[in-house]
C-alpha positions in Angstrom: 66.0 166.4 107.2 62.7 165.1 108.6 63.5 166.7 112.0 64.3 170.0 110.3 61.0 169.9 108.3 59.0 169.1 111.5 60.8 171.9 113.4 60.1 174.5 110.7 56.5 173.4 110.5 56.1 173.9 114.2 57.8 177.4 114.0 55.6 178.4 111.1 52.4 177.3 112.9 53.4 179.0 116.2 54.4 182.4 114.8 52.1 183.0 111.9 50.5 186.3 113.1 51.8 189.8 113.0 50.8 193.4 112.3 53.7 194.2 110.1 53.5 193.9 106.3 55.6 190.8 105.6 56.4 189.3 102.2 58.5 186.4 101.0 59.3 188.4 97.9 61.3 185.7 95.9 62.0 182.0 96.4 63.6 179.2 94.6 65.8 176.1 95.4 68.8 178.4 95.5 67.5 181.5 97.4 64.7 183.3 99.1 64.2 187.0 100.0 62.1 188.4 102.8 60.9 192.0 103.2 59.1 193.2 106.3 58.0 196.8 106.8 56.2 198.4 109.6 55.6 201.9 111.0 56.6 202.6 114.6 55.3 205.6 116.6 58.7 206.9 117.6 61.5 208.9 116.2 64.1 207.0 114.1 66.8 207.5 116.7 64.7 205.9 119.4 63.8 202.9 117.2 67.4 202.5 116.2 68.6 202.5 119.8 65.9 200.0 120.8 66.9 197.8 117.9 70.4 197.7 119.2 69.0 196.5 122.6 68.1 193.2 120.9 67.9 191.3 124.2 64.9 193.5 125.2 62.7 192.3 122.3 64.1 189.1 120.7 62.2 186.0 121.6 64.1 183.7 124.0 62.7 180.7 122.1 64.7 181.8 119.1 68.1 181.9 120.8 70.7 179.1 121.0 70.8 179.1 124.8 67.2 180.1 125.8 67.8 183.6 127.1 67.4 186.6 124.8 68.8 189.0 127.5 72.2 187.5 126.7 72.1 188.8 123.1 73.7 191.9 121.8 74.5 193.8 118.6 77.8 195.7 118.3 77.0 198.6 116.0 80.3 198.7 114.0 81.8 197.1 111.0 82.7 193.5 111.8 80.6 193.8 115.0 78.8 190.9 116.4 75.1 190.0 116.7 76.0 187.5 119.3 74.7 185.6 122.3 76.9 184.9 125.4 75.6 182.9 128.2 78.3 181.9 130.7 80.8 179.9 128.8 78.4 179.3 125.9 78.8 181.6 122.9 77.1 181.9 119.5 77.5 184.4 116.6 74.2 184.9 115.0 75.4 187.3 112.3 78.3 189.7 111.6 77.6 193.4 111.3 78.9 194.6 107.9 77.8 198.3 107.8 76.4 200.8 110.2 74.8 204.2 109.4 73.6 205.3 112.9 69.8 205.9 113.1 69.5 205.0 109.4 70.7 201.5 108.5 72.4 198.4 109.8 73.5 195.5 107.6 74.5 192.1 108.7 75.9 188.9 107.1 75.1 185.3 108.0 72.5 182.6 108.5 70.1 182.7 111.4 69.3 179.5 113.3 69.3 176.3 111.2 70.5 178.3 108.2 74.0 178.4 109.8 74.4 174.7 109.1 73.1 174.8 105.5 76.1 176.5 103.9 74.1 179.5 102.7 75.0 183.2 102.4 72.6 185.6 104.1 72.5 189.4 103.9 70.1 191.3 106.3 69.4 195.0 106.2 67.5 197.0 108.8 66.5 200.5 107.7 65.0 203.3 109.9 63.3 206.1 108.0 61.5 208.9 109.8 59.2 210.1 106.9 57.0 212.1 109.3 58.1 213.5 112.6 57.7 210.8 115.3 56.8 208.0 112.8 59.5 205.7 111.7 59.2 203.2 108.9 61.3 200.2 109.8 62.2 198.0 106.8 64.0 194.6 107.3 65.1 192.7 104.2 66.8 189.3 104.4 68.3 187.6 101.3 69.5 184.0 101.6 71.4 182.4 98.8 72.9 178.9 98.4 71.4 175.5 98.0 68.3 175.7 100.2 66.8 172.6 98.5 63.3 171.2 98.2 62.2 172.7 101.5 62.9 176.2 100.2 59.3 177.4 100.3 58.7 176.0 103.8 62.0 177.4 105.0 61.3 180.9 103.6 57.8 180.9 105.2 59.3 179.8 108.6 62.1 182.4 108.5 59.6 185.1 107.5 57.3 184.1 110.4 60.1 184.2 112.9 61.5 187.5 111.7 58.0 189.0 111.6 57.5 187.9 115.3 60.8 189.6 116.2 59.8 192.9 114.5 56.4 192.8 116.2 58.2 192.4 119.5 60.4 195.4 118.7 57.4 197.4 117.7 55.6 196.5 121.0 58.4 198.1 123.0 57.0 201.6 122.0 
């Protein structure tokens, strides 16, 4: 547990900046919820398509095998948010719902959350309120016994996800 605490502290310190509005909206020993919203200067369809090209914007340092170009998202129910690098494979999350250009929902725990026995639900929404401007909203709810490190875990996960969204935004 000390190793996990040290790792999360390092992640939090490394990825603490972003232009998106990020919020750990709720947190307890049994859950935390993260909400990140940003506006991207592109139509929703383009933002959605770039989102699906996860290997173009996800940080390689936040993959199991060190190469984000080996990641993909299958935009279909029971699709895979996966990473395949040679004979090494990892499922990051399972796609549970797709509404093209509007919303993608996924289930699972990212990174160290996979080994914690928690349930995670992530939603990515793409809303073009003004022509050529898309509001991207990502929410991630994690439930289960997160434990005493819940606050630190929530902040670390928020920081990592905020970095990923900043990277996605920077592709436009």
